[in-house]
C-alpha positions as CSV (number, residue, x, y, z in Angstrom):
1,M,0.0,0.0,0.0
2,T,1.3,3.4,-0.9
3,G,-0.1,6.1,1.5
4,D,-3.3,6.0,3.4
5,S,-5.4,6.8,0.3
6,E,-5.1,3.5,-1.5
7,L,-6.3,0.0,-0.8
8,P,-3.7,-2.6,0.3
9,A,-2.0,-4.4,-2.7
10,A,-1.9,-7.6,-0.6
11,M,-5.6,-8.0,-1.2
12,G,-5.1,-8.7,-4.9
13,D,-6.2,-7.0,-8.0
14,V,-9.6,-8.6,-8.3
15,A,-10.7,-7.5,-4.8
16,R,-9.3,-4.0,-5.2
17,R,-11.0,-3.6,-8.6
18,G,-14.3,-5.0,-7.2
19,L,-14.2,-2.6,-4.2
20,A,-13.4,0.3,-6.6
21,L,-16.3,-0.5,-8.8
22,N,-18.5,-0.3,-5.7
23,G,-17.2,3.1,-4.7
24,F,-14.5,2.0,-2.2
25,T,-11.1,3.4,-3.4
26,R,-9.6,4.4,0.0
27,L,-9.4,2.8,3.4
28,D,-11.2,5.7,5.1
29,Q,-14.3,4.9,2.9
30,L,-14.4,1.5,4.4
31,D,-14.6,2.7,8.1
32,G,-17.8,1.3,9.4
33,A,-18.7,-0.6,6.2
34,S,-20.4,-3.9,6.8
35,E,-18.3,-7.1,6.2
36,K,-21.5,-8.7,4.9
37,E,-21.9,-5.8,2.4
38,L,-18.3,-6.2,1.2
39,L,-18.3,-10.0,1.0
40,V,-21.0,-9.9,-1.8
41,I,-18.5,-7.9,-4.0
42,H,-16.8,-10.1,-6.6
43,G,-13.3,-10.9,-5.5
44,V,-13.7,-9.9,-1.9
45,G,-13.4,-12.9,0.3
46,P,-12.2,-13.8,3.8
47,K,-8.6,-13.0,3.0
48,A,-9.5,-9.5,1.7
49,I,-11.7,-8.9,4.8
50,R,-8.8,-9.9,7.1
51,I,-6.4,-7.6,5.4
52,L,-8.9,-4.7,5.5
53,R,-9.5,-5.3,9.2
54,E,-5.8,-5.3,9.9
55,Q,-5.1,-2.1,7.9
56,L,-8.1,-0.3,9.4
57,A,-7.1,-1.3,12.9
58,L,-3.7,0.4,12.3
59,Q,-5.7,3.6,11.7
60,S,-8.0,3.0,14.7
61,R,-10.9,2.3,12.3
62,A,-13.0,-0.8,11.9
63,L,-15.4,-2.7,9.7
64,S,-18.9,-3.5,11.0
65,P,-19.5,-7.2,11.5
């Protein structure tokens, strides 16, 4: 990840692209987003959710269960 305004590269291209197509291009946009909501996005699975949780926690932010 480069800077706080991009999604983590560790998630993979498909997950990042799927999130972007759904309006999520930065970590701060995911603060409070529902894991359930994100899991229906193509390419976003348990690994991407784990990575997002970890990155958000570093910024004192979180996903909703």
